[in-house]
N, C-alpha and C positions, 0 to 999 in steps of 0.2 A: 688833710687834701693828699701829703705824701707816704699816708699809712694807707690809704683808699688803691692811692696808685700804685706803688707797690702790690698789694693783693692782688690788682688786677694785673699786672705785669706777670706776677711767679704764675698764675692759673690763666690768664686769659686762653692757650691753647685746650684747656679742659673742655673746652667750650664746644668743639667739634668733635672730642671722645663719646664714647658709646658704652652701652651697659656691658660690665662683667663678672664674673663669679656669681655673687647670690643676690646680684641685683635682679633680675630678672625675677626669679623665683617671688623673692621679696615685693616684689611688684603686680606680680602678675595675680599672686593667691591673697590678694589682701582687697577684701572689697570698700574700702573707704569709712564703716564704722568704728567707732568707739567700741570695743570689747573690754569689758571693765576698767581695771586698772593694771594691766600685764605691762610690765617692766617695757619700755622700747616704744608702747604703741601712740604714745602720743605725738613719737617723731616721724611713725608711719602717717600718722593722721594728715599733718600738716603739708607732708611730702607729697601724699591723693592728691589733697584737694588744691594748692599751691599749681601742681606738676600735671597733673591731667587725669580724669576720671576715669574711668573703667578700664580694662583690656580688652580686646584693642579699644580704643577712644574712635570717636570719627570726627570728621571737618567734615564743613558744608559749604559751596562752590555758588556762585550763579552763573548758569546760564544766561548764553548772548538772549533769551528770549525772556530771560527775567525768573526762569524757576530756580529751584533749588538742589543743585545733586548732591548726595550726600557719597563721601567712601569710606570705609572703616580705617582705620591706621593704628599701626602700634603707637606707644606713647613716646615722646621724642625724648630725646637722651639730651636736648640742649636745656631744656627747663629747664630739666633738675641736677645739672652741671650749676646753671647759673643760679638756682636756689642754695646750693650749698655753695659758694665763690661767696653770694650776698650775706647770707648767713655769718661766713668766715671772717667777712669784712667788717661788720656790725660788731661782731664778738671783739674784735682787736681792737677797735674804735674805744668800746666801752674799758676793753682791758688800758688802753692808754691813759685814760681818762680819769681811772680811778688811779694807777701809780703815779701819775704828773700830781694829782693831788697830795699823794700820800708821801712819796720819795722827789727827788734831782727831778725835774724835769726832762732834762739833756739823758739820763740814766734811761728816764721813762721809754722816752720817745725810739733809743736806740735799744732798748729790751725791745719793744713790741714790734719795728722797722725788721731786728734779726727774724723775731718770730715768726714773722709772714712769710717770710724766704724758705724755711729751715726743713728741709727735705721730710721730718718725721710727723707734717702736718699732710704731706700728698696722698695718703692713706686715708684722713679723715674727710681730705676735701674734693680729690678727686673722682675719689667712691662712692657711691648716690645711695647708699647702704649704710657708710659712715654719715650722715647726718646727723646725729644722737650726738658725735664729738664737738662739732661749731655749734652746735644747739646749746651744750652744756657752758660752751664760753659765754653766749650770750645771754643764757639765766642767771650764771654768775656774774660776770660783768655787773649786771642788772642790781644783782643782789651787794657785792661790794662798793657800787656809788650811791644806795639807797641809804643804807647805813651810816654813813657821814655824815648823808644830808637830813637824815632824822635825828642824828646828834646836834646838829649845826642849829637846827629848828624844831625846838625843844616842846612845841607848844601839844599840849593833848591831845588836838586835832592831830595835828602832824604824827605823833607817834601813834594814835591808833589806825590812821589810813598807814603808816612804815610800816605796821606792824602786818596786819592784813596784808599787803605788800611783799614782805617779804614770806610770808608762809608760802605765798599761791610762788612766788618763783623760786625759791626751795625746794617746791613740790616739783615745778619743770625740771628746774636741773638737776636735781635727783632720778627723775624719771626719764629724761637726757642721756647719761651717763652716771652710775652711782659710784665714781668716783669723789662727783661733789658731795658726796655724804663728809667730807674731813675740811668742808667750809669751816665750819667751827673753829677748828685750830687755828686758822688765817685770821677770825674772828679775837681771840684769845691774845697773837700777835700784837693786836693792835688795840687792845684794854676796849673792845665791846663786847663787855663781859651781858649782858641781856640778851643779845641776839645770839652769843654764843652756848649759851645756855638753854635756851628756845632752839637752835638749829641743831645742837644733839642731841635733841630730844625727838627731834622730826628728823633724825638722821638715826638713830636706834630704831625709831618704829618704822619709818618705811625700808631701813635697808635690812631689817630683821625680816621682813615679809617678801621684799628683792631678791633677796640670797634664799632664801628658802625657798621662793618657787623657782630660781633658778640651777642649786644647788638639786632640787627634788630631779628638776630636768635632765640636768646632765650627768647626773648621778647613775638614772636609768640608764641613760643612752652610755656613758661611760661601762657600766659592768656589761649592759648588752655586746659592746665592743674589746671586753675582757682586760679595760685601764682601769680601772676601782682604785690600785694603789695612789692613783694623784689626789681624788678628793676626800682623802680622810687626814685629820690633824693627829696632830702627834711632837713630840718634843722634838724633833730632827726636820724640823719642817723651818724650822730656824737657822741651820744649814742652809738650806734651798733658798730661805728669805734673802740669806744676804748674799748666795748667790747671786738670785736673781737681782740685788740690787746693784751688784758691780756693774753687769749685763745692761741694765737699761740708763746707770750712768755713762757707761762708758758708751753707748750707740745713740744718746742724747748731745754727745759732745764730738762722736764723730759718725756718724750716720754710713757707714760702710757699703753697709747690704742691705737693701730697704725690700719689699716683699712678706709672703705669707710662711714659708716656709724655712725661718730659722731651725738650725739641725740642734741646734743643742735643748735639750730635753725635751725635744719634740716625742722620742717616744722613753715614755717616764719610767725608772728601772730605780732598782736601790741604791745603785752608782750616785744617785744625782743625788742623793740623800748623807753621799759622806765628806769627810773632811779633804781637802784639795788645796792647790794652790788657787782656782778658783775662790775657796771657802775664805781664804787667807786674804787674797785682795777687796774681798767683799767685806770682812773682818774689818781689816785699815781703811779703808775706805769710811764705815759707819764712825769707827772710832773717830778717822780725820775729821767730817762732818758735823760729827756734834764738838772737838774741838775748835775748830773755825766757829761755828753757832756761838759760845759761849764767849771766846778768848778775841775773836774781831769786832771790834766799835761800830762799824757802817749797818744799817739798820738795812742797805741792800745787800748785802752778803748774809744779813741774818735771815731777813725774807727769802731772797733766794735758796737757801738751802731748808727750811723750814718749809715752801712752799714745793719744792719736789720730793721731799722724803713724806708729806702729807701724802700729796695725790698720787705716791706711785707704791704705799702701804698697802690697796688692796690690791694692786694686782703682783706681790710679791711671789703666790703662788704657795700660799699658807694654806690654798684649798685651790684646784687645779678646776674651775668650772668649762673654760673654754681654751682657744689656747693656749701654749704655755710661756711663751715670750713672741709679741709683735709688736711693731714699732707703734699700734695708733692706741695703745695703751698708754703711752706716755705722751701722749697729746698734750693735755696737761700741765702735767711734770716737767714738760721742757720750757714752758714758761720760766721757770727756775733756773734752767743753765743758761737761757739767752739774760735774764738778768744778770747772772752773774759774768758772766760773759762780757755785757756791758757796763759791768762797774770795771772790770781789771781794764779794758781796754780804748774807756772815756777818754783818756789822755793820749790815747797814738790811734787815733781816727783811719790812719793809713792799712796799720793791724787790723783795726776792726773792717774795714770796708775790703779788706783779703778773705775775709772768715764770709762776709755777708756773700761776695760774688762767690764764691766757691759751694756755699750752700746754695745758690738761689741756681749755680751750675749743675748741681746736683738735683737738685727738684725739678728743673727744666729735663736733665736724661730723662727722669722716672716719671715723666705724666704721658711722652709718646705709648706707653705699656699699658696706658689704661685707650687706648683705643677700640681696640676690642676681646675678645677675651685670647685668644689665639694666642693675642701678645701679650698678655697680662701672664698667661700662663707660663710665655716661653721666656719672660723677663726674670720669673722665679727660678727657671730655670740656671739662666746667667748669674744672679745673682747666690742662688745656691746651687754652686753645679754637683757639691756630693750632697744631694739633700735626694732619696730616694723617692719620698713623698712629691717632690719637685715634679720629676718627670712622670712618677703615676698619674698624677693632676692631668698635665701635660697631654700623656697618652689620648685619657676620656677627652680632651677637648678636641683632638684630633680625630679620634673615634665619633665625635659628633658632626663635623664637617665631614666626612664620611674618608677620611685618607685613614683608611686602613693600616696600611702599609707604615705609615710613620706613628702612628698609633704601638702596636705591637714593638716598632725599635725603642722609644720610650721606655714601654713595659719589660722589655729585655735590657736596655739601662739601668734603670734602676735595679731589676734583680742582681747587676752586675754590683753597683754601689752595695748593695746589703742585701745579701742573699738572704737571709730570714725575715725579709719584709711580706706578706704574707699577698696585701694589695695586689702587686702587678702577674701572681700566679692567676691568683684566681679573674683577672680581667683578660689575660690570655683563654684560658678555660671556656672563659666566658663567649669568646667570643670563637671558638670550637665549638662549643654548643651552640649557639647562635647558626652557624654555618652550616652545623649537621640536620639542624632543626629546617632550615632552609631547603636543606638534599631531599630528607623527608619528603616534605611537602610538595615538591617540584617532581617526586619519584625516581630520586635517584638512589633506592633502599641499600644496596650495598656501601655507597658514597657516605651515607649517612652513621651507619654501623661504624664501618674505618674511622671517618674523624672523630666519632663520639670516644674510640679506643685511643686516639690523639690526644683527647684532651684529657682522658683519664692522669697522666703523668703529675701532670700543673695541676692538678684541684688535691691529686694526693698530698704535693708538696708544698699546698698552701697551709692543710691540717697539719703538717707536720712542722712547722714553722714556729721558732720561737716566736714570732708579735704575731698572736693568731684575735684579729677583733671580733670575728661572729662566727666562733667555732659552731654551735650548737644548729645556726644555718648552714652553714657549710656542709657538717654531715651528712644533715637531709638529703642536701644537693649530691653527695656522697652516693649515698645508698637509693636513691633514684637514677643515676649514671651508672653504677652498677646495675641494677634493674636490668636497663636497659640495654648496655652490654651484656650480660648471661643469658638475658631471655628476651633476644629481639624479637623472635613472633609476637608477644605479648604488645609489642611496640608497633608491629604493623599491624595487630589487630585493633592497637586504636587508631591506628591508621584511616585502619577501613570506616570504625565508624563516626572518625569525622571527616571522610568523601559523603559518607550516606545522607550524614545530618545538615552537611552543605549543599547536599541536591537538593534536600528537602525544603529547606529554609528558601533556596534560590526559587525553587517551583512557585513555590506559598508567592512569592514578592513579584514573581511574572505572572501568575493569577489575578493578582490583585492591581494589576497597573492597567490604567485605561485605554481609549482605543486612540486617544494623541498623545500617548507616551514612545518613547523611542525603545525595542521591548531588544533591540538586535545585542546591547551589552550584556544585558542576565542572559539571553538564549545563547551568547557566546564565554559567559561564565559557566552556565551549565554542562556545554558539550565539554568545554574542559576538564571539567570534576567527575563528567564520564569517561572522558581520555583514560587520567588518570585513575579512576578506580578501576579500572578496565587492566590500567598495566600494575598494578597491585595485586589483583587478580591475577594474570599471569605468573609474578614474581611469585605468589605465595605458592602458588600450586607447584611452581617447578623447582622447591624447594621443602615442597612437602610441609608447606602449613596450611594447617586446617582451624577455619575456626572452633572456639570452646565456650 
């Protein structure tokens, strides 16, 4: 009961939050059908069928006369957040049941209580798209409770049913979050050899397929974005792994910054693979963890170290196929640090309560940033004020809201932080290009040409940046822009053809309308197109431009 109360106290605010980041694309583009065994598919399928049908969904009301009245509406964020919190709650209860049966019940309770309020969990619980993380905790918790039951009840029927149940749960766990491929290490720790061997074989088979698919998808995308260096394995990736280990260990103990845009390693270059003080700390931490594991007699300490290292291992950037570092990757590993903290403070409950309070306050501080997309990206700027990427994405959010001035301010700030980052330059160029296109279509032909000229320096700077994500695509944009600047006559002729076609299409539509239809909007649009065509003709004649 205390664990459930703690979960809902920590995350009840989330129920009034909205959708952020990739929530909406992930929800709107999925049709609710299982599409093979793609990684993460089951999580989307579960969320879809429990939280709301097609997008937009529909809601039916009863009118006073008894008739049904149906209105379309979008998905309701509350149901998605309720699902995430409920799944997290179930996972924590299963985790406590497992730990209390294998370890000191007091330490087990303190561990799970601390984990329920840990700020690391916010991205997995408050972000609808992160449902796979709490789901992985549920499936892993079910496995860790099932195996002792099989060993305690070793009749043939129980062994057979337990093995079948294990295979199903292991399949679900790996598809929810592939870090659970390392569960077999925990099985070995407790001497569950049969399930360790079976779990290892399933992890190898499923993991190879998932990683192969993911690497192929990300490799193609990373190569397109000129980021291919991070996806290849080499001996120096051991240096990267040790640096990542100390980064995650420190972050799980002191989660000072929460968000998507951790600056370390975001732009992968050879400096990440060099030895420095960061590597030294990682190496010392690794040796220290090994030493403590073998020298300390307490099973809780041994399990905490093994748990953290096992579940963080796959995220140590041996191959970077998503973000370089982010806190949701240490969702499962953080259980290990919570276990270690709980063991150390079990006899110092005032100190333990202080840590719980600090973690809970940090969680409550970050949850309002999930109210909407603007707050979400503003929070990333607050947490990572030196991240040019955070400012760049905040600018895109402002643009979606129609706040062009704020968007431009954010992009210029991104440039000030890192003048060699290409994306804000390109965004500013795109804004100029859109303005020029609009001026062209509104008949301000000289203004369009002038605005294209204003856009040119930003596109040229984009291509000259040290970090250039889409060089081929942006070179084509440069060629098109130069053609418009050097040969504005051709641009105007294309606009003339567009207006002729527009008038033709509107006339055809007008002729197909019935007597009862309101033809005035179409007639008005035809007249506007004719006036714009005449204005373009006059401009071309005054500038000596003739059709070719």
